[in-house]
N, C-alpha and C positions, 0 to 999 in steps of 0.2 A: 354650639350644636355639633354633634358628631355626625359625620357623613361617611358613607362607604365609598372608598376610592379603589380603582383598579389600575395598577401600574403595569403597562405592557411593553414599554420600551425604556431601556436603561442606557443612557448615553455614556457608556464606559469609555468610548473612544474620544469623547469630548471633555477632556480634563479641564477643570476650572482655570488652570494656568493658560490654556488656549483661549478660554472664554473671556478672561479678564485681563489678559496680558497687555493690551494695547495702551491704555491710559492709566497713569498712576501719579500719586503725589507722595514724595519721599521727604520726610522731615526728621529732625533730631534736636536735642537740646543744645548741642555744640556743633558748630560748623567744621571744626578741625578733627572731629571724630566721626566714625561711621554712623549712618542714619540708624535710628532705633524703631521707626514705624513707617508704614506705607499703606496707602489706600488705593485699591485697584477698582476702577470703574469699568463697567461694560460698555463697549461701543456698539452702535447699531450696524451690525454686519448682515444679519438675516432677520427675517420677520420674527422668528421665535426667540431671538436674542434681545429684542427691544425691552423685554420685561426686566432684564438684568440692570437697566440703567438706574434703578432705585435700590440696588443691592450693592453693598460694599464689603469686600473682604479685607479686614484690617490685619496687616502684618506688623508684629512687634518683635523686636529682637529677643525680649524675654520670653514671649510666647513661643517663639521658634525654638529656643533652648528647651522649653518644657514640653514640646510636642503639641502645642495648643493652636487651634485654628478659629479665629474670631470672625463671626458673621454679623454684619450690621444690616438692618432692614428698616424700611419705612412702611408702617401698616397702611393698608388701603382704607379709604373712607367708607367703602361698602364692598360686599362680595362681588358685585357686578364690575367694580373697578379693579378687581384683583387680577394679577398676572402671575405672580409667584405665590406658592404656598410655602411659607417659612415655618420653621420649628418654633415652639413656644419660647419666649425669652427666658433664659436661665437666671435672669435677675429677678424674676417674679418670686412670690412667696413659695409657690409650689416648686419652682426650679431650684431655689435655695435649699428647700427641704430634701429634694432629691439628691442634691450635692452632699448634704450632711449624711444622708443615708448611705451614699457610696463609701464614705469614710469607714463605715462599720461592716460593709458587705463586700468590698473589693480590695484585694491584696495583690496588686501587680508587682511582685518581687523582681520581675525582669525589667521594670521601668526605673532607670536611675534617678529620675526626678522624684518619683514616689519614695524611693529609698532615702534620698537626701532629706525630704520633708519629715519622714517618720524618724530617721536617726536624730535629726535636730530636735524633734518633739521629745524623744526619750531623753536626750541630753539635757533639755530644758527642765524636764521633770526632776532629773537628778539634781540640777542646780537649785531648783525650788526647795528640795529636801535639804540641800546644803545650807540654804538661806535660813531655814528653821533652826538647824543645828548651830549656826553662827549667831543669829540675831535674837532668837527667843530667850536664851539665857541672860541677855542684857536687858530685855524688856521685862521678863518675869524670872528673876534669879531662883525662885523657889522651885521652878520646873526643871532646873538643870540637874543632870545626873553625871556621875563620875566619867571623866574622859569624853564627854559629849563633844566638846569643841575640838579636842585634839584628834580623836579617832573618828567620830561621826563626821565632823566638818572636813578633816583632812582626807579621809578615804573617799567621801562623796565628791570632793573637789577634784581629786585625781581621776575618778571615773567620769565625771562630767567633762573635764578637759579632754580626756581621751576620746570620748564620744564626739565632741565637737571637732576634734582633729580628723576623725574618720569621715564625718559628714562634710567637712571642708575639702578633703581630698576628692571625694565623690563629686562635690560641686565643681571642682576644676575639671574632672573627667567629663562631666556634663557639658561644661563650657567649650571644651575643645572638640566635642562631637556634635556641635550644632548642625542642623540640616542646612544645606546650601543648594538644594535642587529645585527650589520654587514650589514646594508642596503646600497646597491650600486645604486639603482634607475634606472637601465637600464634593458631592456628586449631584448631577442634574438629571431628574427624571421627568418624562412627559406623561401627563395624565390624559388618556385618550378616551375614557368612558366615564359616565356618571355626571353629576351636576357640575363638577369642576373640570370637565373635559377641556383640553386645550391649555390648561395651566401648567406651569413648570414647578416642580417640587424640589427643594434642596434638602438633602439628607447627609449626615456624616458618612464619609467614605473612608473606612479603615483599611479596606483591601488595597487601595492604591496609595495609601499614605506612605511617604518616604522617610518619616521620622523613625528613629530606632526604637522609640518608646512602644511601638505597636508590636514589636517582634517578641513573641512569647516563647520562642525556642531556645534562646540563650540570653544570658545576662548582658553580655558585651554588645549585643545589638547589631550583629552583622545582618545585612539585608538578605533575604532569600533570593534565589536566582529568579524565581517568577516575578517577584516584586521589582527587582532591578530591571527585568525585561520590560515590565509594564511602564516603568519610569522612562526607559529609553524610548519606547514607542511614543509615549505622550510628548516627550521633549522633542523628538524628531518631527512630530506633527506640529508642535508649536513653532519651531524654527529649524530650518535645515542648516543654519549657521551657528547653532547653539554651541557655546563653549563651556557649558555647565558640566559636561561629562567629566572634566578634571576634578570636580568637587564631589563626585559620587564615589566616595572612598569608604573603606571599611572602618572599623573601630580604631580610634587613635588614643594611645596612652600618653605619648610625648610628641607634641607638634614640632615640626622642624623650625630652625631659626628663621628661615625665610617666611614661613607661615606666621610666626610670631611678629616679625617686624612689618610685614606687608598687610596683615589682617588683624590678628588678635589684639595687638597693642593699640589698635584704633577702635576696639570694641569696648563700650562702657561696661557691658555686662561681664566681659572677661576680666577687665581691670578690677571690677567689684569682687569677683570670685577670687582673683589673685590676692587682693588685699585681705579678704576673709581668711584664706589659707595661710598666708604669712602671719597674720595676727593670731590664728589658732595655734600655729606651730610655736610661736614665742610664748603664748599664753600657757601652753602645755607645760612649760618649765615650772610655772607657778603651781600647777596641779601636781607635778611630781614632787616638788620640794614641800608641798603641804602634807605629804604622807608622814605619819608619825616616825620620829627618829631619823629622818633623812638629814635634816639640819637642826641645829639647836636654835630655837626661836629667841633664846636669851642673848644670842650674839646679834646685836642690832645691825652692824655693818653687813654681815653675811645675809641676814634676813632682808634688808633693804635691797641688796644686790641681786639675789636669786629668787626672791619671793615677790616683793612688791613691785620692783622695776619691770619684770616681765608682764605683770598685770597691766601696768600703764601702757607699755609698748603694744602688747597684744590687744588691749582694749581700744587703743587708738586705731589699730588696723580694722577692728570691727566697726568703729565709727565711720571711717572712710568708706568701708564696704557698704554700710547702710545708706550713706549719702549717695553713693554712686548707683545703688539699686533704685533709689527714689528718682534720681535724675534720669535714669534709663527709660522710665515710663512716662516722663513728662514731655509735652510738646515743646515747651521752652523751659530753660533752667529755673525761671522764677515763677512758673505756673504749676502748682500742685496738681497731681492727677488723682483727685478724690475718688473717681469712679473706677479706678483700676486696682485690682487685688494686689498686683506686684508693688504698687506704690505703698500700700498699707503694710505689706511685709517688710519693705525697706524701712518704713517709718518706725515700726515697733522694734525692728532690729537695731535701729539707731538709738532708741530709748534704752534698750538693754545694754548696748555697747557703752553708752554714757554711764550707766550704773556700774558696770565692771571697771571702767576706767577710773571713776571717782573712788571706787573701793581701794584701788591701788594707790591713788594719790593721797587719800586720807590715811592710809595705813603707814605712811612714812612717819607720822607723828605718834608720839607716845601719849598724847593728851587723851583722856578717857572719852571726852565728847567727840573727838574726831574718830576714835576707834568705834564708837557707837555708830557714827555716820558711815564708816567703812562697811560694817556688817549690814546696816540698813540698805546701803546702795546695792550690795550683792543681792539682797532679798527682792527689792522691787525690780532690779535689772533682770533677774531670773524669770520673773513673771512676765516681763515685757518680751523676752525671748520666747517664752512659751506661747504667748499670743501670736507672735509672728510665725512660729513653727506650725501652729494649728491652721492658720490661714494658708500657709504654704502647702500643707497637707491637702486641704480642700482644693486649692488651685491645681495641684498635680493630678487630680482625678477628673477635673473639668476640662476635657480635651477639646470640646466643641462649644465654647461659650457663644450665646446668641443674645444680641442686644438690639433694642429699638433705636433708630436714628430719629431724633426729634428735630434736628436742624438741617435735614436734607432739603434741597431746593424744591419747593412745592410746585414750581412751574413745569417740572419735568412731567412728561406724559405717563410714563410707567408708574405703577403702584405696586406695592407689595402687600399681600394679605397674610396676616398672622393667624394661622389655623390653630385655634385653641383645642 
């Protein structure tokens, strides 16, 4: 049922970092690497803050890189028991349809995460076309036209490898510009009139968001002076001894060696991006040598050395990257994160990487059956990459995901009301 609400007080001074900063649970799949997720629980400090006990802000390292702010809530048993008014779950059918609609109506060219997703989608489409050029003549020889494999397959391989290289470089740029200022992206409003008077309402807070993804003025994501000032005020309110000011830096193209050794090399997400970039760079050699007349394919030793070998090495880098992206989203290294978009992105990237790696491995043989499998592996691997890229595109536009918590402690007094 729709109700008319009147919001008269906006707690801009009470950033959620202040509201939730007291208690938290930090976890990760490996103890020797940096944590990849955290749950922040609200403590009872004031009467109006008790309602936040059944609300959790879930921080994930992947979400942080992508500028996403995940809100978890427990629905109230009845409106009378409600204390919070939470947004509708983005995992509902309507929420998913809205997310799909955003893919066709929003084009945030200034958001590096969106650029990465779209570039990989375009690259995957090119590789799917390449798969048809390479595989279809083997399945249906009558459909083959002159120079289809040499020119059609070779040129699309070069274009696809180049697009993947560009996307991988931007992926690294995204990784070294992760937010480190404790941004949670939600604002608290008090409803003081109407049937829901006294309830607290959570809404996305883009004005005070410290992620570079929200900056529409430039691609490189330097924060505006007003936004930096707001962040400073909020953090000073949170803690007079805060040492996070050192992390409030502008856009970074090349991190220092100190940052690499003290932080990034301990980040699973950064290691995944690094593996992806190294793999794409080596793989690009195969794309270049696939161009017509660059090398003579009749020279087996040369072909094995500069065409098939880079595919195997580059594909292996993709495999490692896919595995690390999956592990980054998991609570434990052996527990799949079925409900997390990032896990499925890593999974389908892993499938695609296996296809590209097998293509190179089969290509070393002159056996016709293995050559068939090499072309087939490229075909299904390309489609797997396309699935991963489309999911990543969807993820890049879903900056404020909301999910219901079914396993929260029912003994807690506070309830959360899902205002449909």
